[in-house]
N, C-alpha and C positions, 0 to 999 in steps of 0.2 A: 641530745637524744635521751629519752627515758625508756628504760627496759623493764619488763615484768617477766620474771622467770617462775613458772609454775612447776611444782615438784622439783624444786631447785637442787635438792641433794647437797653435794659438796661444792656446788656452783661451777660446774664444768663450763657453763655458758660464759662466765666471766674469764675463765682461762682462755677460751677460744677468742674472745674479744681482745684480750690483752695480747695474745699472740699475733693478732692482726693490727695492733695499734689503733683499734677503733675506740675513740673516746666517747664517754656518755656522761650525762649530768647526774642521773639517779638510776640505781639498780635496785628494784624491788623484788623480793624473793618470798615465795610461799612454800614453806617446808615445815614438817612436824618432827623429823628425826633429830633429836638433840645432838648426838655426836657429829652428824653431818653439818648441822648449823654451827657447831663449835669450830669445825675446820674452815667453813666459809668465813666466819668472822675473824679467825686467825689470819687468813690470807687476804681477805677483803673487808677490813673493819668498817668501811662506810656502807656496807650492804644494809638495806632497810628491810627487816624481816616482818612479814605480814601474817604469819601463822597459817592455820589450816585453810586450804582452799574452799572447803565446804562452808566455812564460816565467813567468807568474804561476801558481804551483801552488796546490793546495787549501790547503796549509799557509800560504802567503803570504796568501791571502784570509781565512783564519780568524784570522790575526794582526791584522787590521784591526778597529777598533771598529765598532759597529753602523752600517752604511751605510743612509742614508735615501733616497738618490737615486742611481741609475746613469744616465748619459747618454753618448751617443756617436754618431758618424757613421762607420760602417765604410766602408772604401774602396769607391768606387762604379764604378770604371772598367769592370768586367766587366758591370755592369747597364746602363750608359748606352747609350741609342739611338745616341749619337754614336761609340761604340766598336765593337769587333768582335763584340759580342753573345755573348760566351763565358759570361756569367752565372756560375753557380757553378763552371764549369770554369776560371775565372780565379782564380789563387791569392789575389789581393787580395780578391776578393768572398767567398772562403771564410772570410775573417776574421770575417764575420758570426757564424759558428758559435762563435767565441771569445767574442763578445759574449754570445751565448745561454748559453754555458757559465758564464761569470762571473755572469750574471744569475740563473741557476738556483741556483748555489751560495750566493750572497749573499742572494737573495730580499728586495730592498729594498721599501719601501712604494711608491716611485715609480720609474718608468723612462721614458726617452725615447730613441728611435733615429731618426736621420735618414738618408735616402738619396734617390737620384734616382728619377725615374719609370723603370719597368722593365716587362718583359712580365708578364702576369698570372700565369703559372706560377711565376715567381720570387717575385713579390709574395705569392702565396698561401702559398708555403713559409715565408716570414718571418712572415706573419700567423698561420699555424697554430702556429708555434713560440712566438710571443709572446702568442698568444691575444687579440689585438686587431686591428682593421682600421686601416689607415693613414688619416691625414687629409692631404688634398692642399692645399697652400697655395702661392700664387705670391708671391714677395717683391716683385713689382711693386706690391702694395698699400701697402707702406711704403717703397719705394725706387724709384730710377730704373732698376732692373735687372729684366729678365724672368728669373725663376729659380723654376721649379716644382720642389717637393720633396715627398717623402712623409715623414710623421712618425707613427711608431708610439709610442703612449704610453698609460698608464693614468691620467694626470693629467687632471682635468676641464678641457676646453678650450672656451672661448667660441667658437662657430663663426662669429660675426659679427665681422669685422675690416674696419673702414672704410678705403676707399681714400684715401690722402693725396694722390693725383694728382700725384706728383712726376715731373718730366721731367729729361732729361740736363742741361739748362741749369742746373738747381738745384744740381748738385754739382760743376760745373766750376770749376777755379781760374782766376783772372784773368790772372796773369802767369806763364807757363810757360816753363821753360828750353828753348832751341833744341835740346837733345839729344833731345827727345821728338818732333821732326819726323820725318816719313816719310823713308825712305832714297831716294837718288837713283835707284837701279835701279827701284824701284816707280814713281816719278814719271815716269821716262822712258818706261815702257811703258803708262802710264795712257791709256785711250782714252775716258774718260767713263763715266758711270753710277755705280752704287754700289759697284763692285768696283775697288780700286786696281790689282790685278794681273789683267789680262784672261786670263791663261793658267791660273791656278789660283783657282777660285772657292771661298771659304770665309768663315767669320766673321772670320778673321784679316785678310782684305782688305776687309771691309765698311766702308763709310763711313756712320756713324750720324748721324741727324738730331738736332740739339740740342733740337728741340721734341718728341722722342719718348723712348722708353726705350732703354737699352743692352742688349747681349746678355749671356748668362750668363758671368760671370767664370770663368776656368779657370786651372789651374796650368800655363800655357804658357810659352814662352820670352820673356823680356825685355819682357813686356807687349804685344808685337806680336800675340800669339795672341788678344788681345781685339778688335783691330780699330782703327778710326780714328774721329775725331769730325767730324761735319758741322755747319756753322754754321746750318743751317735753310734755306739758299738752295737746297739740292738736294732734289729729290724722289726718294726711293729706297725700296727694299724691305728696308732693314736693320732696321727695327723691326717689331714684331708688329702685328696688326690693331688692337689697342687702344693703339698708340703707345708700347709699352714696349720697352726694350732687351732683347737676349738675355742669358742668364745667364753669370756667371763660372764657369768650370770649371777642372779641375786639370791636364789634360794632353791633348795632341793631337800626334801625330807630325808633322803637316804645319804645326805652328805655328812657321814661320820666316818671315822678312821677305819672301822671294821666293815663298812658297807660302801665301797667306793669304785666303779669303772666301766662298761661298754656303752653307757648312754651318751658318751661323747659330749659331755657338758662341762667337765672340770679337770683337774690333774696333779703328778710328781715326776722327778727326774733322777737317773743315776748320776752321781757327782764326779767320782773319781775312782780309778781302779785300785784295788788293794789286794795284797796276798795274805792278809790277816783273816783267815777263815773262821777264827774263833770269836771275832767281834760280832755281836748280835746285830749290828747295824750294817753289816756287809752281806750282800746277796750276789752270788756268782761273781765275786770279785769287785762289785760296784756298791758305792754308797748311793742310796736313793733318798731324795728329799723333796719337800714341797717348795713352792716358790715363796720368796720373801715379799713383804709389802712393797718394797722398792721395785722389785721385778714386775709386780702386778701394775704398779704405777706406770712403768715403762711400756707395758703392753697396752695401756690406755693412752699412751703418749702424754701422760701427766708428769710434771716436773718431779724429780726425786725428792722424797720426804714432804711432799705437799700435804699428805694426810697424816703426818706425824703429829702427835698430841692427843691421840685416843688409843684405845687398846688395839692390838693387831686384829682381833676379831672384827671390830668396827671398821678398821681400815679395809680389810678384805670385803666386807659387806658393801661399803659405799663405793668401792672401786668396781665391784660387780654390778652395782646399780647404775654406775655412771656412764658417761659418754666417752668415746674415743675423741680426744680433743682435736687432733689433726683433721678428722672428718668434719667436725662441726665448724672448724676454721675454714675449710674448703667451701662449705655451704654459705657461711656468713660473709665471705669475701664478695659475694654477689651484691651485698649492700654497698660496699665500697665502689664497686663497678657502676652502681646506679646513682649513688649520692655524690660522692666526691672521690675522684680518682687520683688526687694528689696525696701522696703519703710522705710523712716526715720520718727520716731514718737518721739516728744520731751516732751510730757506731757500726763498726764492721760486723759485730755480732747481731745487731738488729737487722742489718741487710740480709745476712744469711738466714736468720730465723724467719723473716717475712717471705723471702724467696722460697724457703722450704715449705711454708704453710700454703703456698700457691701451687706446689707440686714440682718445684725445681729438684732435679736429681744431682746431688753433690758427687762430683768425680774427683775431688781433691782431698781424699782421706777423711771423709765424714766431718766436714768443717762445722756442722751444726752442733757437734759434741765437743768441739775444741781440740780435735785431734788432727787438724789440717797441717799440711807441710808448709812452714813459713816461707820457703823459697817460691811457693806457688800462690802466695797470698793475693798478689795483685790480679793474677789470672782468675783466681777463685772469685774475688769481688766483682770483677768485670763480668764474669759469667752470670753471677747472681743478679746484677743490675740489669743486664741485657734481658734476662728472663722476666724480671718484674716489668720492664718496659714493654715486653712483648705481650703482656697481659693487659696493656692499655693504661698503665699507671704513669703519672708524672711524679718523679722522685725529687723531694726537697732534702738535700743532704746538709746536715748541720754537724760540723766536726768541732 
């Protein structure tokens, strides 16, 4: 199998393929962001980088071997309801037509395009060109992040995706460096409520409840564009009605420490209670901080420290631009169901990870994170294997 990933970013597509144990011969990537390319090559050094999609000529495309799958998420800023609403008048959004051009020339067996929710007119233009209607999926089903996205694909997709019921508390690190604390300016002006800065309401200033969901990750500045974390003692409107956080996104001109919160796009959290009222980092007895890069990786179901190797600013940016891996795995598993339903699993961990990618609900102490109860290991494995087989797979166990 040969794969072409357009707007590859940090190669979330390869992460999803790896999670499903889908092997491939060549993975071609079109990307121009240097930090994202650096992370891709660190984790997948055999990736073949092709450069700017606009410079890929017909001759370049014809020189590639037969491509079986094209996937990509063209820039979304022009379509986003949180932006200026330029739609196809935004030059970044026009890059969709480059995706369509390459798709038409190569004509692979499978394709996948991801983008944000948008107005119906723009959505219909994309649907008409790709000749499929999009599937709307919220990452909140597999993550502690509220992130609604549209997926256009000809891959057969199981529309049933069980809710893992994750909350923000599930992905938070225990011991976080003080450098992630909210700045003194924000704290001085805090007047209570779920907005850290009373003058500028947006997701950036939102204090999120640990018992709920986080906002949409975005490629904002220094992580403050996501907001702050709440320790559950505060009642606020920073989460959605179903307790999810808002989604990670990639950019927002107001995403600065002094202009951050009611736009429901990014975020911070109170960390722990303190009686030290003289400490400038304490507000109403709570420390408030932004999320760490690792926590943002977890919101996107990306392995811990996958993006390590570039600045935190770049890590936040590429995670905001990226995909929720478990959602992409759920979609791509349709290829396995169509092509080859025999899966080779070599360890207990691979069994659990593959079952988890198919939507298996772990009831044995979160086995996929290694916290399972050893006394229930056999029952846990049997449950995972039964679930995989219920999805139509033949399992080849190699111990």
